[in-house]
N, C-alpha and C positions, 0 to 999 in steps of 0.2 A: 062912209069914207073917213071922216074925222074920228069916228069911234074906233075904227081899226088902227088909225095912227096912234091914238091915245093908248090903246092896249099894247101896241108894239113898243111904244115909248116906255111904258111902265115895265114891260118885260126887260127892255134894254137897261133901264135904270136899276132894276133888281139884280140883274146879272153883274152889271158894273159894280153895284154896291157890294155884292157878295165877293167879287174878285178883289175889290179894294179892302174889304174886311179880312179876307184870307191873307192878302199881302201884308197888311198891317200886323196881323197875328204872327205871321212868320218873322217879320222884322222884330217884333217884341220878343218872340221866342229866342231869336238869335242874340238879341241884346241881353236877355236874361241868362242864356247859356254862356255868353261871353263874360258876363259879370261873375257867374259862378266859377268859371275857369280862372278869372282874375283873382277871385277870393281864395280859391284853392291854392293857386300858385303863391299868393301872398302869405299864407300860413304854413306852407310846406317847409319842414325842417331840412336844412341842407345836410347832405350826407356827411360832410366833414364835421359839422357841429354835433351830429348824432354820435360819431365816434369819440369826439372829445368828451361829451357828457358821459358816455359809457366808461371811458377811461377814468374820469374823476370818480364815478361810483365805485369802480373796481379798486382804486387806490384807497378810498375811504374804508371800504369793506376789509381790505387786507390790513390796514392800519388798526382798525377796531379789533379784528380777529387776533392780531399779534399782541396787542396791548392786554387783552383779557384772557387769552388762551395759550399764548406762547411765552410771552415775557415772564409771567410768574413762575414758570417751570423751566426756564432757559438754563438755570443752574445745573439741572440734571444732565444736560448735554455738554457741559463744559469739560475740557480735558482735565483729568485728575493728575496733578503733579505730586500729590502726596501718596498716602497708602489707602488702598481701597478695601472696604470690608462690608459685608452684608449687603452688597450690591450698590453701595454709595461711596463717595469720597469722604473719608473720616476726617474730622477736624484735627489739626495738628497741635500737639502739646498737651493733650488730655489723656489720662490713663484710666479713669473710672467711668465705665459705660453702663447704660441702662435702657430700659424700655418703658413704654406705657401702653396698656392694652385695655380692651373692653370686649363686649360680646361680639363686636364686629370682626374680631380675629377668629371667632368660632372655637371649635375644640382644639386645644393645644396639647401636643404630645410632649409632656414634661420630661419624659425619659430621654428624649432627643435634645430638647432645649437645654437641659442641664449641662450638656457638654460644652456649651458656649462659655462656661466659666473657665475653661482651660484653653480657649481659643486665642488668636492673636489680639483680639479686642474683647477681653473677658467681660461678660455681662454680670454686673454686681447687684444692681437694684432694679426693681420693677414696680411701677405705679399702676394701680388698677382702678378702673371706674367703678364706684360703688352706687352712687345715687345721682338723680337728676330731678331738679324741681322739688315739688313737695310730695310726690307719690310714685316716682318711677325708680325701681331698683334694677340695676343691671343683672340680668339673669345668669351671667357667668361669674359674677363677683365672688361669691362664697367659694366656689370650686377653685377659681384662680388664686384667691387669697390664701386658701389652705395649701394649695399645691406649691405656691411660691415659697412658703416657709418650709414645707417638707423637703424641698429640693435645695435649700441653702441660699436662696436669694434674699436680699434685704428688700422688704416689701413696704408699700405705702398705698393709701386709698385716697381717691379724690371725688369731689362733688361738683357736678356740672350745674352752675347757677342759672336759674330762670328769672329774669327781671320782672316777669308778670306774676310771680308767686310770692307770698309773704315770706320775708326773710327768716323770721323765727320758726315758721313751719318748716322751712327748708333745713335750718340748723338742727331742729329736733329730729327730723327725718333721717338726716345723716348720722346723728348721734345714736339713734335707735337701731340703725342698720349696720354700723361699723364698730367693732370692738377692737381697739388698738391695744397691742400688748408691748411689753418691754422688748426693745430691739427693733420695733417698727419705726418707720419714718413719720414725721408729723403729718397731720391731715392737710389736704390740699383743697383750696377753693379755685375752681376753674371758671373764670369769667371771660366770656367771648362776645356775648350779645350786648347791644346797646339798648338804651331806653329813651323814650321821649322826654323824660325828666331825669337827666343825668345827675343832678344834685340829690334827688331822692334815692337814686340807685346807689350813689356813693355812701349815703347814710345807711342804706339797707345792707350793703356789703360790710360796713363796719360793725353793724349789729350781728351779722352772721359770724364774723371773725371773733368778736368778743365772746359770744355765746359758746362757740366751739373751743376757744382757748380756755375758758373757765372750766369746761367739762374735762378736757384731756390734760390740762396743766402744761401745755406747750403752745408756742405761737404757731398758727397754721402757716402754710406756704401759699403764696398767691401765684397762680398760673395765669398768664395773659400774654398776648402777643406783644412784640416790641412796640408797635404803633399804638395799641390799646393802652398799654401801661403809660407811655409817654404822654398821650393826649388826655386821658381821663383819670389816671390813678397816680399822678406825679405830685404827691405832697408828702409832708413829714409823717403823717399817720400810716399811709400805705407803704412808704419807704422803710418803715420800721419792721415790716414783715419780710421773711425770706422770700426771695423772688425766683420763680421758675419761668424763664423767658422762652417764648416760642418765636423763633426767627429762622425761617427756611431760606434756602438758595443763596447762601452767603458763606464766605470763607471764615468770617470772624463776626463776633457780636458787636454791633454798633452802639448798643445801650451803654451810657456813660456811668450809670449807677452800679450799685452792688447787685450781684446775682449769684445763685448757688447752682441752679440747673439750667441747662440749655437744650431745648428740643430742636435739634438742628436739621432733622430730615423726617419726612413723612412717608418714605417709600422703601424702608428697609426690608430685606428678605432674610428671615432667620430659619434655621433648621427646626422642624417641629411645629412651625406656624405656616399655614397655607396662604394667609392674607398678608398684605403689606403692613408694616409696623412703624410706629413713630420711634425714632432713635434719639437718645439723650446722652449727655455727659454731665458729670459732676465737676464743678469748678474747685477742685482741690484733690487732696490725697484720699486714699481709702480710710486712713486713720481719722481724717477730718470728717468724712461721711459717717464713721462710727460715732463720733462725738455728737452728731446731729440727732441720732436715734433716741427714741423715748427711753428714759432711764427706769 
């Protein structure tokens, strides 16, 4: 009798304990689920904030895109209130026009290009890329240089300077590659790249200029952008050389110093040339340009 009661009691306690455990587990599970829901709700981004953030990202993207990709070329889409030629708005008040070319322009049909000498904006002079660094010769230079003279253009040659290459090596390479003759324009030093040590670069550029001047007997022309010249080459030594300014997308030159040539546009389209061409003007008369040529 007592044994049966004991067994029954144990079974009852076991069932009760199991029910209690199940109930406790369910309560804990509900609490955990409730906590998870609370946590999820706590970190959920409101819909309005999401749209605000997306709007900010869009504005930043548009601003960056405009600054780097639209603003530099905005001049191309400005209304032209002057005379248009070769696909661009030509600078007002200049009568002597020219080009500069390299292998990027490909094969040029000189029989067609020569007719630009009788156009509304007659092309009088052409600069051609001859060399770059210490060992790169422009593959179209010789053909272009000879054709320019044969077709009556005033011709010139330029060297694209590489700050990582020895200055004397670059000067000797240009001298060995370019034979300037009577009637040609002075040699040109094209400097566009910066260096980690700008003081050394300035000394190297002076070395190149001196070496080339001694060989050809005429002061070389320095080609550099308006900003580059103002920031890095604005001293009495570099100012003593004729300056060819590169300054696009503007109606006038902002440089306050003396200059002879102005590369005013990089998207000219000329008959006989399939690719876009850099357009230039000379800051003076045709007679003054003649006086600049090698005697």
